[in-house]
C-alpha positions in Angstrom: -5.4 -39.4 30.6 -7.5 -36.2 30.0 -6.7 -32.9 27.6 -5.8 -29.7 29.1 -8.5 -27.3 29.6 -7.4 -24.9 27.6 -7.9 -21.3 29.5 -11.0 -19.0 29.7 -9.6 -16.0 29.4 -7.5 -13.9 26.9 -4.4 -12.5 28.6 -2.8 -9.9 25.3 0.7 -8.7 25.6 1.3 -4.4 25.6 5.0 -3.6 24.7 6.4 -1.0 27.5 7.1 2.0 25.8 9.9 3.6 27.2 11.5 0.8 25.6 13.0 1.2 21.9 13.8 -2.4 22.0 10.9 -3.1 22.3 8.8 -0.6 20.6 11.0 -1.6 17.3 10.3 -5.6 17.5 6.4 -4.4 18.2 6.4 -2.1 15.0 8.3 -5.4 12.8 5.9 -7.8 14.3 2.9 -5.3 12.5 5.0 -5.1 9.7 4.9 -8.4 9.4 1.8 -9.1 10.3 0.0 -6.9 7.8 2.4 -8.3 4.7 1.2 -11.4 5.4 -2.8 -10.0 5.8 -3.5 -11.7 9.3 -4.7 -8.2 9.6 -6.7 -8.9 7.9 -7.5 -8.6 3.8 -10.8 -6.8 1.8 -11.5 -7.6 -1.4 -12.4 -5.1 -3.7 -13.9 -6.2 -7.8 -16.0 -3.0 -7.9 -15.9 0.8 -8.2 -17.1 1.7 -5.0 -15.3 4.2 -3.0 -14.1 1.9 0.0 -12.6 4.1 3.2 -10.5 2.3 6.3 -6.7 2.2 6.9 -5.1 -0.3 4.5 -1.2 -1.0 4.1 -1.2 -3.0 1.3 -2.8 -2.8 -2.8 -2.9 -6.2 -4.2 -3.5 -6.3 -8.1 -4.7 -9.8 -8.4 -6.1 -9.0 -12.0 -5.5 -6.5 -13.7 -6.7 -3.0 -12.2 -7.0 0.2 -13.1 -7.1 2.7 -10.6 -9.4 5.3 -10.3 -8.4 7.2 -6.9 -6.1 6.9 -3.8 -6.0 9.1 -0.7 -3.3 8.6 1.4 -3.3 9.8 5.4 -1.6 13.1 5.7 2.3 13.8 4.4 3.0 9.9 4.5 3.1 10.1 0.3 3.0 12.3 -2.2 2.2 11.6 -6.5 -1.3 9.7 -7.4 -1.7 6.8 -8.6 -5.2 7.9 -10.4 -4.9 6.3 -13.4 -2.8 4.1 -13.3 -2.6 0.3 -14.2 -1.0 -2.4 -11.5 -1.0 -5.8 -13.4 -2.2 -9.1 -11.6 0.7 -9.7 -9.1 1.2 -6.0 -8.7 1.6 -4.7 -5.2 1.4 -1.0 -3.9 2.5 -0.3 -0.6 1.3 3.2 2.0 -0.8 4.1 4.2 -4.1 4.1 2.3 -7.5 5.6 3.3 -9.7 5.4 0.9 -9.2 3.2 -2.1 -11.6 3.7 -6.1 -10.9 0.8 -9.0 -12.2 1.7 -12.5 -12.1 -1.9 -13.4 -10.1 -5.6 -11.9 -10.2 -6.3 -8.6 -7.7 -6.1 -5.9 -7.0 -7.3 -1.9 -6.4 -4.6 0.7 -4.3 -5.5 3.3 -5.6 -4.0 6.3 -3.0 -1.6 9.0 -2.4 -3.6 12.0 -1.1 -0.9 14.3 
């Protein structure tokens, strides 16, 4: 018996934005996928400014933050000069991240 042939088209599911329950479900799935790194992860081990869209900064070794830019109006304060111990995570909507030292994973936003 021959194995089934996989479909050749990529069908994507699109939410109905007039359905509030469905919108909530889409947001929950986006948060879960970002937290699991399914949107992609960028590893930073130098002091070069990175620009993008991330939702988690995860220190994979003791890390000192030089600067962080948040998405407009989402957060206040500054992480500049803060030390994250290995394993620490900071959640938010980040547009740019610069490290002074250490190494971190930047989890990409999925929505």
